[in-house]
Each structure stands twice: as structure tokens, then as C-alpha cells.
C-alpha positions in Angstrom: 113.0 96.7 106.6 112.8 100.4 106.1 112.8 103.2 108.8 109.0 103.6 108.7 108.5 99.9 109.2 110.9 99.8 112.1 109.0 102.8 113.6 105.7 101.1 113.2 107.1 97.9 114.8 108.1 99.9 117.8 104.7 101.6 118.1 102.9 98.2 117.8 105.3 96.7 120.4 104.5 99.6 122.8 100.8 99.1 122.3 101.2 95.3 122.8 103.1 95.9 126.1 100.4 98.3 127.3 97.6 95.8 126.6 95.9 98.1 124.1 95.8 95.8 121.1 92.4 94.3 120.6 93.6 91.1 118.9 96.8 89.2 118.5 99.3 90.6 116.0 102.4 88.4 115.7 105.7 89.8 117.0 107.0 90.5 113.4 103.8 92.1 112.2 102.9 95.8 112.0 99.1 95.5 111.6 96.3 93.5 110.0 94.4 94.0 106.8 90.7 94.8 107.3 87.9 95.1 104.8 86.3 98.5 105.3 82.7 98.8 103.8 81.1 102.2 103.4 78.1 103.7 101.8 80.0 104.5 98.6 83.1 102.2 98.6 84.7 99.0 99.8 88.4 98.9 100.5 91.1 96.9 102.2 93.3 98.8 104.7 96.2 98.0 106.9 95.1 98.9 110.4 96.3 98.4 114.0 93.4 97.0 116.0 92.9 98.8 119.3 90.6 98.1 122.2 87.7 100.5 122.0 87.3 100.9 125.7 90.5 103.0 125.7 88.5 105.6 123.8 85.1 105.4 125.4 81.9 103.5 124.7 81.2 102.3 121.2 77.9 104.2 121.1 79.5 107.4 122.1 82.3 107.0 119.5 79.7 106.3 116.8 77.8 109.4 117.7 80.9 111.6 117.4 81.9 110.4 113.9 82.3 113.3 111.4 82.9 113.6 107.7 84.5 110.5 106.0 84.1 108.4 109.1 80.3 108.7 108.9 80.3 106.7 105.7 81.9 103.6 107.3 79.3 100.9 108.0 81.4 97.8 108.7 85.0 96.8 109.3 86.0 93.1 109.3 89.3 91.3 109.3 90.6 90.3 105.8 92.6 87.2 105.3 96.1 88.6 105.1 98.2 89.9 108.0 101.1 92.2 107.0 104.6 91.4 108.2 
């Protein structure tokens, strides 16, 4: 495991302990793969799922999206979880 992976593991562990993760990520995992669908592309991305209420209401967050983020229409869990 490289330095960046160890750093991500520490960040995810801190988020887990603070109760900020929105879904379970195993102790030895740094994130989860999601399928991101946008107006002009579809991609798989490694993301760390966070509870939206720590950032405000979903409607308020959607209304504040700018640039690239405005293109995103749907984010759903993919089948693989990254260790």
C-alpha cells in the first residue's frame, strides 16, 4: 500500500468515526465505485459517500451547482468496492 492509499485510509477512518459516511465502507476500503451519468458522458468513479445533511439540504446543493457539476444527472453505486 502506497503513501496516498494510507492517507486516504486515514481520512476515511476519520469520516467513519465522525459518522459522516453515508453508507458502509469496509475497514480496509478507501471508497466505493459509482456510475456517474451526465448529459454528455457516463463514467465510473471512485468516490467517498458522505451524508448530504452535513452540507445542507439536497435542493439547496442542487441549486448551487456550477460548471461541470451541472451536467451530472444521476450517481448510483457500481458493483465494485475498492480496497
